[in-house]
C-alpha positions in Angstrom: 70.1 87.3 89.2 70.7 90.6 90.9 74.1 91.8 92.0 74.8 93.5 95.5 77.3 96.3 95.2 78.7 96.7 98.5 81.3 99.2 100.2 84.3 97.0 99.7 87.7 97.1 101.9 89.8 98.7 99.2 92.5 99.0 101.7 93.5 96.4 104.6 92.9 99.2 107.4 89.7 100.5 105.7 86.6 100.5 108.0 84.4 103.1 105.9 84.7 104.7 102.8 83.3 108.1 101.5 81.8 108.1 97.9 83.5 110.6 96.2 81.8 110.4 92.6 79.3 107.9 90.9 80.7 107.2 87.4 77.5 105.3 86.2 73.9 106.7 86.4 70.9 104.4 87.1 69.9 102.7 84.1 73.4 102.5 82.7 74.1 99.2 81.3 77.2 97.5 83.4 79.7 95.0 82.6 81.6 93.0 85.4 84.9 94.9 86.0 83.7 98.2 84.9 84.3 101.2 87.4 81.1 102.4 89.1 82.4 105.0 91.4 85.4 106.5 93.1 85.8 106.0 96.7 87.9 107.9 99.4 89.4 105.5 101.9 91.7 106.2 105.0 94.9 106.4 102.5 93.6 106.9 98.9 91.1 107.7 96.4 90.2 104.3 94.7 87.9 102.7 92.4 84.8 100.7 93.1 84.2 98.1 90.3 81.1 96.0 89.5 81.1 92.3 90.2 78.2 91.2 87.9 76.6 92.2 84.5 73.3 93.8 83.9 71.8 97.3 84.6 72.5 99.7 87.5 69.0 99.8 88.8 69.6 101.5 91.9 72.1 103.8 93.8 71.5 103.8 97.5 74.4 106.1 98.7 74.7 109.9 97.6 78.1 111.4 96.4 79.8 112.8 99.6 78.0 110.4 102.1 80.0 107.7 104.1 79.4 103.9 104.4 81.0 101.2 106.5 82.4 98.2 105.0 79.8 95.7 103.8 76.8 98.3 103.6 74.9 97.9 100.3 75.6 101.0 98.0 73.8 99.8 94.7 72.0 97.2 92.9 72.9 95.6 89.5 70.1 93.6 87.8 68.3 92.7 84.8 65.7 95.6 83.6 62.7 93.7 84.5 64.0 91.9 87.8 62.3 92.7 91.1 64.9 94.4 93.5 62.2 95.9 96.0 63.5 93.3 98.9 67.2 94.2 98.3 66.5 97.9 98.4 64.4 97.7 101.4 67.2 96.2 103.5 70.1 98.0 101.8 70.5 100.7 104.7 72.0 98.5 107.1 75.4 97.2 107.5 76.5 93.7 108.4 78.0 93.5 112.0 81.5 94.3 112.2 84.4 91.8 111.8 86.7 91.0 114.4 90.0 93.0 113.5 93.2 90.7 112.8 95.9 91.1 115.1 98.7 93.5 113.9 101.3 91.1 113.5 99.0 89.3 110.9 98.4 92.4 108.9 102.1 93.3 108.8 103.1 89.7 107.8 100.5 89.6 104.9 101.3 93.1 103.6 105.1 92.3 103.5 104.3 89.0 101.4 102.2 91.0 99.2 105.0 93.7 98.8 107.3 90.9 97.8 105.2 89.8 95.0 104.6 93.4 93.9 107.5 95.4 94.3 107.3 99.3 94.0 107.9 100.6 90.8 110.8 102.8 90.0 110.7 106.3 88.4 113.5 107.8 86.1 115.4 110.7 87.9 113.3 113.5 88.7 114.6 117.1 90.0 116.5 116.8 93.1 114.8 117.4 96.5 114.0 115.9 99.9 112.1 112.9 99.5 109.5 114.0 101.9 109.0 117.7 100.7 105.5 118.4 100.2 103.7 121.3 98.0 103.0 124.3 100.1 100.8 122.7 102.9 100.9 122.7 106.4 102.9 119.9 108.0 102.0 118.7 111.3 105.0 116.9 113.3 103.1 113.6 113.3 102.2 110.7 111.2 99.3 108.7 109.8 99.3 105.3 111.2 97.4 102.1 109.9 93.7 101.8 111.2 90.7 103.6 110.2 88.5 105.1 113.0 84.7 105.1 113.5 83.6 108.5 113.5 80.3 110.2 112.6 79.6 110.6 108.9 80.9 114.1 107.9 78.8 116.4 105.9 79.2 116.4 102.4 81.5 118.4 100.6 80.2 118.1 97.4 76.8 118.5 95.6 74.3 115.7 96.0 73.3 115.9 92.5 75.5 116.2 89.4 74.4 118.7 86.8 74.8 117.6 83.4 77.4 119.2 81.3 78.9 118.8 77.8 82.7 117.1 78.0 85.1 116.5 75.5 84.1 112.9 75.2 80.9 114.1 73.8 78.5 112.8 76.4 76.2 114.9 78.8 78.2 113.9 81.8 81.9 114.4 82.4 83.8 111.4 83.2 87.6 111.6 84.2 89.8 109.7 86.6 90.9 111.3 89.7 94.5 111.6 88.7 93.1 113.5 85.7 91.0 115.8 87.7 94.1 116.5 90.0 96.5 117.1 87.4 93.9 119.5 85.5 93.5 121.5 88.8 97.2 121.9 89.2 97.6 123.0 85.5 94.8 125.3 85.7 92.8 123.3 82.8 89.2 123.2 82.0 88.0 119.8 81.6 85.5 120.7 79.3 87.6 121.4 76.7 89.6 117.9 76.8 88.6 115.0 74.7 89.0 111.7 76.6 90.5 108.7 75.2 90.0 106.2 78.1 87.0 103.6 78.2 83.8 105.2 77.4 85.5 108.4 76.6 86.8 108.9 80.0 89.4 111.6 80.6 92.8 110.1 81.8 96.3 111.2 82.5 97.6 111.0 79.0 94.4 113.5 77.9 95.7 116.0 80.3 99.3 115.7 79.3 98.4 116.0 75.6 96.2 119.0 76.4 99.0 120.7 78.3 101.4 120.1 75.6 99.4 121.1 72.6 97.6 124.0 74.3 94.1 122.2 73.4 92.4 122.9 76.8 91.1 126.4 78.1 92.4 127.8 81.4 90.0 127.5 84.2 88.4 130.6 85.0 89.9 132.1 88.0 87.8 131.9 91.3 86.4 135.1 92.7 88.2 136.6 95.6 86.6 135.2 98.7 85.2 138.2 100.9 87.0 139.4 104.0 86.4 137.3 107.2 85.6 138.9 110.4 88.3 138.4 112.9 85.5 137.7 116.0 82.3 135.9 115.5 83.0 134.1 112.4 84.0 130.5 111.8 84.1 127.6 109.1 83.5 124.1 109.9 85.7 121.9 107.9 84.2 118.3 107.4 86.8 115.4 108.3 88.3 113.3 105.5 88.9 109.5 105.8 92.5 110.3 106.3 92.1 113.1 108.8 89.8 110.6 111.0 92.6 108.1 110.9 95.2 110.7 111.9 93.1 111.6 115.0 92.5 108.2 116.1 96.1 106.9 115.5 97.4 110.0 117.7 95.1 109.0 120.5 96.3 105.5 120.2 99.9 106.3 120.3 100.6 109.2 122.6 98.2 107.9 125.5 98.9 104.2 125.8 102.6 104.1 124.6 105.0 105.0 127.0 107.3 107.3 125.3 110.7 108.8 125.9 112.9 111.0 123.8 116.8 111.1 122.6 118.1 114.0 120.9 121.6 114.2 119.6 123.2 116.8 117.1 125.4 115.3 114.3 128.2 116.6 112.4 126.7 116.7 108.6 130.0 118.4 107.2 131.3 115.3 105.4 127.7 114.5 104.1 127.5 117.5 102.5 130.7 117.5 100.9 129.9 113.7 99.7 126.6 115.0 98.3 128.3 117.8 96.3 130.9 115.6 94.9 128.4 113.0 93.9 126.2 115.5 92.3 129.3 116.8 90.3 129.5 113.1 88.8 126.1 113.6 87.1 122.3 113.1 87.7 122.9 109.4 88.0 124.6 110.0 91.3 122.6 112.9 92.5 120.9 112.2 95.9 119.5 114.4 98.7 120.8 114.8 102.1 117.6 113.1 103.2 118.4 110.1 101.2 121.7 109.7 102.8 120.0 110.0 106.1 117.5 107.2 105.2 120.4 104.9 104.1 122.2 105.6 107.4 119.3 105.0 109.4 118.3 101.7 107.5 122.4 100.4 107.9 122.1 101.3 111.8 118.8 99.4 112.4 120.2 96.3 110.7 123.0 96.3 113.4 120.3 97.0 116.0 117.6 94.8 115.8 116.3 95.4 119.2 115.3 99.0 117.8 114.0 97.6 114.4 111.2 95.9 116.3 107.3 95.9 117.1 105.5 95.6 120.2 102.7 92.9 119.8 101.3 93.1 123.4 102.6 89.6 124.7 105.9 89.5 122.7 108.4 91.9 121.1 109.2 91.1 117.5 112.5 92.0 116.1 113.0 92.1 112.4 116.1 91.0 110.4 114.9 93.2 107.6 114.5 96.9 107.5 111.5 98.3 106.0 111.8 102.1 106.3 108.7 104.3 106.5 109.0 107.7 105.5 106.6 110.5 106.4 105.1 112.4 103.5 102.8 115.5 103.8 99.9 115.3 101.6 96.9 117.8 101.0 94.6 116.0 103.6 97.3 115.2 106.3 100.0 112.8 106.3 100.9 109.0 105.0 103.9 107.1 105.2 104.9 104.9 102.3 107.6 102.4 103.0 110.9 101.6 101.4 111.4 97.9 101.7 114.6 96.3 102.3 116.2 99.7 102.6 119.5 98.5 104.2 120.1 96.4 101.2 119.4 99.3 98.6 122.0 101.8 97.2 121.6 105.4 97.9 120.7 106.1 94.2 118.0 103.4 94.8 116.6 104.7 97.8 116.6 108.3 96.3 114.6 107.2 92.9 112.0 104.8 95.1 111.8 107.6 97.6 110.9 110.5 95.1 108.4 108.0 93.2 106.5 107.1 96.5 106.3 110.4 97.6 104.8 111.7 94.1 102.4 108.8 94.2 101.4 109.8 97.6 100.4 113.1 97.0 98.5 112.1 94.0 96.6 109.6 96.5 97.8 106.7 94.1 99.7 104.5 96.6 98.7 100.7 96.9 98.0 99.2 100.4 101.3 97.4 100.2 103.3 100.5 99.6 102.2 102.1 102.9 101.8 99.2 105.3 104.5 97.0 106.8 107.2 99.6 108.0 109.4 98.3 110.8 110.5 101.8 111.8 110.0 105.2 110.4 111.5 108.7 110.0 110.1 112.0 109.7 112.1 115.1 108.0 111.0 118.7 108.5 114.6 120.0 108.0 113.5 121.4 104.4 111.2 123.8 106.3 113.9 125.2 108.4 112.8 123.3 111.6 116.0 122.5 113.8 114.2 120.1 116.5 110.8 118.4 117.0 109.4 115.4 118.2 107.5 112.8 116.0 104.7 110.2 117.4 105.4 106.5 117.1 103.3 104.5 114.9 102.3 101.5 116.7 103.2 98.6 116.7 106.5 100.3 115.7 108.8 100.8 118.6 110.2 104.1 117.5 110.7 106.9 114.8 113.5 109.3 114.2 112.6 113.3 113.9 115.2 114.7 111.5 115.7 118.4 111.7 117.6 121.1 109.4 121.1 121.0 108.3 122.6 124.2 109.5 125.9 125.9 109.8 126.9 126.4 113.4 130.0 127.4 115.3 131.5 124.6 117.2 134.9 123.9 119.1 137.1 121.4 116.9 140.3 120.4 118.8 140.4 124.1 120.7 139.5 125.9 117.5 136.1 127.8 117.1 135.1 126.7 113.4 131.9 126.4 111.7 130.5 123.0 110.7 127.2 121.7 109.1 125.2 120.3 112.1 122.0 118.7 112.3 119.6 117.5 115.2 117.7 114.3 115.4 115.3 113.2 118.1 114.4 109.7 118.3 110.8 108.9 120.1 111.2 105.5 121.9 108.7 103.0 123.1 110.1 102.2 126.6 108.4 98.7 126.4 110.8 97.9 123.8 113.6 100.2 123.8 115.6 101.3 126.9 117.4 104.3 127.2 120.7 102.6 126.6 119.4 100.8 123.6 118.3 103.9 122.0 121.7 105.6 122.8 123.7 103.0 121.3 121.5 103.2 117.9 121.9 106.8 117.9 125.8 106.3 118.3 126.0 104.0 115.4 123.8 106.5 113.3 126.4 109.2 114.3 129.4 107.1 113.4 127.6 106.5 109.9 126.6 110.0 109.2 129.9 111.6 110.4 131.7 109.0 108.1 129.5 108.5 105.2 131.9 106.6 103.2 130.8 103.6 105.6 127.5 103.8 103.6 129.1 103.0 100.1 131.4 100.2 100.9 
């Protein structure tokens, strides 16, 4: 019996997906659970797997094209089975299902996250958790719902030219992570032998090639011709993530009545504590951003009226603090979540934040790792940005924008001295947070950062 391959909801907020690459050709024998294609969702590049055995008889979606959830993209069947009726009706997608209320999605996500804890990584090089590679960083955040937008032009060829790869097949097969690592290290995949299923090139193969010098460097791309200053332009197709950013911004900045509270905090003791901790060894090394996240989480635990969601007919105040942190990635911004951040030590937050940021940039986050935040922070201080405002991600009621730590002259008991100072700006949903409520939260945050030993008692 024929098996339909449809565009699956690979993340809770996904409404459509872009088929990045087919990993199987028509006529290939398929086993249930085998990866058929790579699909770009609104958050990451994920794998579309087979749900039945047989032969891949027909591919109905070309690489680079977008399809809504539920649309038929391929057919698996026996070699002699008639699939004409399935193919003839394969272009239409089923009616859109009614979206679940936001609170149901958040609750389900947190239950999933509790069952699947975020993996911890060994200590890595010190740096801010949200520091991205050299990319443009907008002062806003991606939300949690996928947009409805026209299908973008395909940025990739519609057909794949055969080529000899290290796995001995005519068609190179590699995982998204392996291709990304190879691109970052300038390696030519033609010289790498795959050790994954079916000769597929995976992460360990790239690492082995780098360690042993077994892969040839990728040829440098020819220099682009000079572009005219007038009358010349380039249309950049929208990625699924960029569509989501555009839709979520419109949903937040318009309907949400937002006001802003800015405070300048004395960070002298935080800097001194961080230096002292670093001198104790790598085990205790944390960034200023890690300390700020711990302080924000602790302050939120004392102010549940800020650690809240607007649900339309009620306000939900949370007793647990799940802190979202904005991370810039190549296509935009994503907000992985440090769950129960108020109950974790700074060293735990530091390790988890770095691992989540790394996985975010590699597009390897699982849905339960970027959904369920109760409040969020966005830090552009590492870029020298002194002050900015961040856009709230509904249904959250607030977000804290963190600026750079800079030495400034200030008056201390009548004497002019220089101190390490940092400006923070809190964006507040006025339906949930009043001015005095937000001010009290910032007072608590100030007290903790200006006396950081309160965070390690």
